[in-house]
C-alpha positions in Angstrom: 101.9 126.8 126.6 104.1 127.7 124.4 103.0 129.0 121.0 104.7 126.2 119.3 102.8 123.6 121.4 99.3 125.7 120.5 100.7 125.1 116.7 101.2 121.5 117.1 98.1 120.7 118.9 96.2 123.1 116.3 97.6 121.1 113.5 96.9 117.5 115.2 93.4 118.9 115.3 93.1 120.0 112.1 94.2 116.1 110.9 91.6 114.5 112.9 89.4 117.1 111.3 90.5 115.6 107.7 90.0 112.5 108.8 86.2 113.0 109.6 86.0 115.0 105.6 87.2 111.6 104.1 84.4 109.6 104.8 80.9 109.7 103.5 78.5 111.4 101.9 81.7 113.1 101.1 83.7 111.6 98.6 86.6 113.0 99.7 88.6 109.7 100.6 91.8 111.3 99.6 92.3 113.7 102.6 93.0 110.7 104.9 96.7 110.4 103.6 96.9 114.0 104.2 95.5 113.8 107.5 98.4 110.9 108.3 101.2 113.1 106.9 100.4 115.9 109.4 99.8 113.5 112.7 103.2 111.8 111.9 104.9 115.6 112.1 103.4 116.4 114.8 104.3 113.4 116.6 107.9 113.7 115.2 110.2 114.4 118.2 107.8 113.8 120.9 107.7 112.1 124.3 104.8 109.4 125.1 103.1 112.3 127.1 102.9 115.0 124.6 102.4 112.2 121.9 99.4 111.0 123.8 98.1 114.2 124.3 98.2 114.8 120.5 96.6 111.7 119.7 93.8 112.8 122.0 93.4 115.9 120.1 93.3 114.3 116.9 91.1 111.8 117.5 88.3 114.5 119.9 88.4 116.3 116.2 87.7 113.5 114.3 85.1 111.6 116.4 83.3 114.7 117.3 81.8 115.5 114.1 82.0 112.0 112.9 79.7 111.3 115.4 77.4 114.3 115.3 74.0 112.4 114.7 74.1 111.3 118.3 72.8 114.4 119.0 69.9 114.1 116.9 69.0 110.7 118.7 69.9 111.9 122.0 70.5 115.2 122.2 67.2 116.9 123.0 66.8 114.4 126.1 70.2 114.2 127.5 72.3 117.0 125.9 75.4 116.6 124.4 76.8 114.6 127.4 76.1 111.0 125.2 78.1 112.0 122.3 80.9 114.3 124.0 81.7 110.9 126.6 81.6 108.6 123.5 84.2 110.6 121.5 86.0 111.3 124.0 86.4 107.7 124.9 86.9 106.8 121.1 89.7 109.4 121.1 91.6 107.9 124.3 92.2 104.8 122.0 94.0 106.6 119.4 95.7 108.9 122.5 97.0 105.2 123.9 98.6 104.2 120.6 99.8 107.4 120.0 101.7 107.2 123.1 103.7 104.2 122.0 104.8 105.6 118.9 107.5 107.1 120.2 108.6 103.8 121.1 109.0 102.1 118.1 109.8 105.6 116.1 113.4 104.3 116.8 112.5 101.2 114.8 114.0 101.0 111.2 110.9 101.1 108.6 109.1 102.9 111.6 105.8 104.5 109.9 105.6 100.4 109.4 105.1 99.7 113.2 103.1 102.7 113.7 100.6 101.9 110.8 100.7 98.5 112.6 99.7 100.2 116.2 96.7 102.6 114.6 95.3 99.4 113.2 95.5 97.9 117.1 93.7 100.7 118.6 90.7 100.3 116.0 91.1 96.4 116.7 90.8 97.5 120.5 87.6 99.9 119.9 85.6 97.1 118.3 86.2 94.6 121.0 86.2 96.5 124.3 84.3 97.9 126.2 80.7 96.0 126.2 81.9 94.1 122.7 83.5 97.6 121.7 82.4 100.2 119.0 84.2 99.8 115.6 82.6 102.9 114.0 84.9 105.3 112.2 87.6 102.6 111.0 89.8 104.7 108.5 88.9 101.7 105.7 85.4 102.8 106.3 85.8 106.3 104.4 87.7 104.7 101.6 84.9 102.9 99.6 85.0 105.4 96.5 89.0 105.2 96.2 91.6 102.5 94.8 92.7 101.8 98.6 89.3 100.1 99.4 90.6 97.3 96.7 92.9 95.7 99.2 89.7 94.6 101.3 89.5 91.6 99.1 92.9 90.6 100.5 93.0 91.7 103.5 89.7 93.6 104.9 89.4 96.6 106.6 92.6 96.2 108.5 94.4 96.1 105.6 92.6 98.7 103.9 93.3 100.6 107.1 97.3 99.6 107.6 97.5 100.9 104.0 96.3 104.4 104.2 97.8 105.0 107.6 101.4 103.8 106.2 100.8 105.7 103.5 100.5 108.8 105.4 102.8 108.1 107.7 105.7 107.0 105.1 105.5 110.0 103.0 105.8 112.4 106.0 108.6 110.1 107.3 110.4 109.4 104.0 109.6 112.1 101.8 112.9 113.6 102.3 114.8 110.5 101.6 115.0 108.3 98.8 112.9 105.9 100.6 109.9 108.0 100.2 108.8 105.8 96.8 108.1 102.8 99.8 105.2 105.0 100.7 103.7 104.4 97.4 103.7 100.9 97.6 100.1 100.2 99.4 98.6 102.6 96.8 100.2 100.5 94.3 99.2 97.5 95.7 95.8 98.5 95.7 95.8 99.8 91.9 97.6 96.5 90.5 94.2 94.8 92.5 91.3 96.4 90.6 91.7 94.2 87.4 91.3 91.3 89.8 87.9 92.2 91.1 85.3 89.9 89.9 81.1 90.6 89.7 80.5 88.1 87.4 77.6 85.8 88.2 79.1 82.4 88.9 75.8 80.8 90.0 73.3 83.1 88.0 71.1 86.0 89.7 68.2 87.1 91.5 66.2 90.1 91.5 65.6 91.3 94.8 63.2 93.9 96.1 63.6 96.0 99.1 60.6 97.8 100.9 61.5 101.4 102.5 58.2 101.4 104.4 59.6 104.7 106.0 59.3 106.1 109.5 58.7 109.5 111.3 61.4 111.5 112.0 60.7 111.4 115.9 64.3 110.3 117.6 63.1 108.6 120.6 59.7 109.1 120.0 59.9 105.9 117.5 60.0 103.8 121.1 55.8 104.1 120.9 55.5 103.9 116.8 56.2 100.5 116.2 52.3 99.7 114.9 53.4 103.0 112.5 56.3 101.0 110.9 54.4 97.9 110.8 51.6 99.3 109.1 54.1 101.3 106.4 55.6 98.4 105.5 52.3 96.4 104.9 51.3 98.8 102.9 54.1 99.2 100.8 54.2 95.7 100.3 50.8 95.6 98.9 51.7 98.4 96.7 54.8 95.9 95.6 52.3 93.4 94.8 50.2 95.7 92.9 53.2 97.2 90.7 54.2 93.4 90.1 50.7 92.2 88.7 50.4 95.5 86.4 53.6 94.8 85.2 55.2 98.3 86.4 58.1 96.0 88.1 59.7 92.3 87.3 58.2 89.7 89.8 61.5 89.8 92.1 62.7 86.1 93.6 62.8 87.9 97.4 61.6 90.7 99.1 63.7 92.4 102.0 61.8 94.4 104.5 64.3 96.4 106.9 65.3 95.7 110.3 62.7 95.6 113.4 60.0 96.8 111.0 57.3 94.7 112.8 56.8 92.6 116.1 55.9 89.1 115.5 55.2 86.0 116.5 55.3 82.5 114.4 51.7 82.9 113.6 50.8 86.1 112.1 47.6 85.5 109.7 48.5 89.7 108.5 51.7 89.0 107.3 50.8 85.3 106.1 48.3 87.0 103.8 50.9 89.7 102.9 53.5 87.3 101.8 50.9 84.6 100.2 49.5 87.7 97.8 53.3 88.3 97.1 53.7 84.5 96.1 57.7 85.8 97.3 59.5 85.0 99.8 60.2 88.1 102.3 63.0 88.5 105.0 61.1 90.4 107.3 63.3 92.3 109.8 61.4 91.7 113.1 61.6 91.6 116.9 60.6 88.2 118.1 60.8 86.3 121.2 63.4 88.8 122.7 65.4 89.0 119.6 66.3 91.3 116.9 65.7 88.6 114.1 65.5 88.4 110.2 62.9 85.5 109.3 62.1 84.1 106.2 58.7 84.0 105.6 57.5 81.9 102.8 54.3 81.8 100.8 51.6 79.4 102.0 53.8 78.0 105.0 55.0 80.8 107.0 57.7 81.8 109.5 60.8 79.7 108.3 64.4 80.0 109.0 66.0 83.2 111.1 68.8 84.7 112.4 69.2 86.5 115.5 71.4 89.8 115.6 74.9 88.8 117.3 76.5 91.7 118.0 73.9 93.8 120.0 74.2 97.6 120.5 75.3 99.0 124.0 73.2 101.0 125.8 70.4 100.3 123.4 69.6 96.5 122.9 71.8 95.5 126.2 72.5 97.4 128.9 75.8 97.6 131.0 76.0 99.7 133.7 72.2 100.2 134.1 72.2 102.3 137.2 74.6 104.8 134.9 73.1 104.3 131.8 70.0 105.8 133.2 71.8 109.2 132.7 72.5 108.7 129.0 69.7 106.0 127.8 66.3 105.8 127.5 66.5 102.2 127.4 68.0 101.6 130.8 64.7 100.0 132.4 64.1 98.2 129.4 65.3 94.2 129.3 68.2 93.1 127.3 67.5 91.4 124.2 69.1 88.3 123.8 72.2 87.8 121.4 71.8 85.1 118.5 74.8 82.5 118.6 74.7 81.5 114.8 75.9 82.9 111.7 73.5 84.4 109.8 72.7 81.8 106.5 69.6 81.8 104.9 68.3 79.1 102.5 65.6 81.1 100.7 64.5 81.8 97.5 66.6 78.8 96.1 69.5 81.0 97.1 71.9 80.9 100.3 71.9 84.2 101.9 74.0 85.6 104.5 72.9 88.5 106.8 73.7 91.0 109.3 72.0 93.4 110.8 72.4 96.9 111.1 75.1 97.3 113.3 76.6 93.9 112.9 78.4 95.5 109.5 80.7 96.8 111.1 82.2 94.0 112.5 84.4 91.7 110.6 83.5 88.5 111.6 79.6 88.5 110.9 79.6 88.2 107.2 82.8 86.6 107.0 81.3 83.7 108.4 78.2 84.0 106.2 80.1 83.9 103.5 82.6 80.8 104.3 79.5 79.2 105.2 78.1 79.6 101.7 76.1 82.8 101.2 76.3 83.5 97.9 74.1 87.2 98.5 74.7 89.5 101.5 71.1 91.4 103.2 72.0 94.0 105.5 68.6 94.9 106.8 69.0 98.3 109.3 67.1 101.1 111.2 68.5 104.3 111.0 65.3 106.5 111.7 66.3 107.2 115.5 69.4 109.1 114.1 67.9 111.7 111.8 69.0 113.2 108.2 72.4 113.0 109.4 75.4 110.9 108.2 75.2 108.2 109.9 73.3 106.0 107.2 76.0 107.1 104.4 78.3 105.6 107.1 76.7 102.3 107.4 76.1 102.4 103.5 80.5 102.6 103.0 80.5 99.8 105.6 78.4 97.8 103.7 80.0 98.7 100.1 83.3 97.5 101.6 81.9 94.1 102.6 80.7 93.9 99.2 84.3 94.0 97.9 85.7 92.1 100.9 83.9 89.1 100.3 83.2 89.6 96.5 79.0 89.3 97.0 76.4 91.6 95.8 75.1 93.6 99.1 71.2 94.4 99.6 70.9 97.2 102.0 67.2 97.4 103.2 67.1 101.0 105.5 63.3 101.7 107.3 63.9 105.6 106.6 66.7 105.0 103.8 69.3 105.1 102.2 68.5 101.5 101.2 70.8 100.4 98.1 71.4 97.3 95.8 75.2 96.7 95.9 77.8 94.9 93.3 80.5 92.7 94.6 82.8 95.5 93.2 81.2 98.1 95.7 79.2 100.3 93.2 75.8 101.4 94.0 73.3 100.1 91.6 70.0 101.8 92.9 69.8 103.6 96.1 66.8 105.5 98.0 66.6 108.8 99.5 65.9 109.5 103.2 62.6 109.7 104.9 60.5 108.9 102.3 58.6 105.5 101.0 59.9 103.6 98.2 60.4 100.2 96.6 63.3 99.3 94.9 64.0 96.3 93.0 67.1 95.1 91.0 69.2 92.1 89.6 72.2 91.4 91.4 74.8 88.1 90.1 75.5 85.2 92.8 79.1 84.3 93.7 80.5 81.5 95.8 84.1 82.0 95.1 85.5 82.9 98.6 88.0 85.9 98.2 91.5 85.7 100.0 89.9 87.8 103.1 86.8 85.7 103.2 89.6 82.7 103.7 92.4 84.6 105.1 91.2 87.7 107.0 90.9 86.7 110.2 94.4 85.5 110.1 95.9 88.3 108.7 94.2 90.5 111.3 95.6 88.3 114.3 99.1 88.3 112.7 98.9 92.3 112.6 97.6 92.4 116.1 101.0 90.2 117.0 102.9 92.3 115.0 101.5 95.7 116.6 102.5 94.1 120.3 106.0 92.4 119.4 107.1 95.9 117.5 106.6 97.2 121.2 108.3 94.7 122.9 111.3 94.4 120.9 111.7 98.1 121.1 111.2 97.8 125.0 114.1 95.2 125.1 116.4 97.1 122.4 115.9 99.8 125.1 116.8 98.5 128.0 119.4 96.5 125.9 121.2 99.6 125.3 121.2 101.0 128.1 122.6 98.2 130.1 125.8 98.9 127.4 125.9 102.3 128.2 125.8 101.6 131.9 128.6 98.8 131.4 130.7 101.5 129.4 130.3 104.1 132.2 131.3 101.4 134.5 134.6 100.1 132.2 135.6 104.0 131.9 
């Protein structure tokens, strides 16, 4: 390989590393823009094959550090194979769209079409294979920057598009007067700032989160379910004592994290704990072979429930079981049953939208809940499997983006942290540490007005997808037409 080629691939790797550094827990959101400036410059003049290679290097350099937390989960038992395979698979999606970028580079406003292609690969990653893996979308790293404000108009797809277009546009247009167009997405995001509403339209609710904690034992949690249950029952009793002593205000609603207990509809121990509190509790539980959130009411017990719709592949549902045994300890366990209805629970006089853990990465889950009347959003999660790494901060950033997208407060309840109370503008009011017991009590505004993203985000996402395919089709047609015209000219000569 020539020295120039090595330099180009090295720069693509650097760009991928910059993108990884732009994500939480760091607040270096702005690094995403130079990452895409460098990627565009490296793709400039490359053919489809070289562009695919550069895209793969960029993607691998991003996903390998971004998904390092998988090593804590599976590394001791299975080595680096699960982490490496998943990172490489995700990088292949970026490789595929980079192979198409030389095609659209011939079109007017080429950075626009190239940015749409990048959004297209994020869309594809969230669908295939096995319901996809939408982790690592560019938008999820932007929650501390101005681009995140665009989520209220077009959700995560628009935020990703704006960031990538800014980087590609700066690289393509900087030597020309058209460079001003690259600033349009950022200017639009800044203009939206005053329009982000955080006021209470339907009063407020005081919500308590019980973080019972879990031992940092990775796969050992498979046999620690009783420990998790006991921890959360004990911490709930502490909350009751704190309320009775006046140390904390009596909440309107209490939230337990995802899978903090196994239960049936009749659970005398849980009944007593909730009756003592005198406050409804959203209990994250494994029940009837579903990962569910159950509204446990004082005096009456289990009520409405929501079952997780997007199950984690190779953990909650197992595709390709014979091969799965090579990469997951769950291969011989039965699949959980996925839910099919949006998560909207009427509890504590409030319509509460629910998305469980992994679901916060999917656009439709909380969009549907909000569109059906949710005034407050709750995300119970269990990140204890993944240790004290970056995974929980990455997930919290997704929840914060959803708060902006739908104009709703979000309560994140995590077994081992980070739990958080998030306002509709994405700001964190209160949060906990990791691998510690804690109680979190906060008051949040309730809202009912629907954002543009909640109403039309799905339509815009579909339009982005159609535009990306349309740009490729037009570029192919234009190239073929040019070839035909040139052939006719040669014959006429």
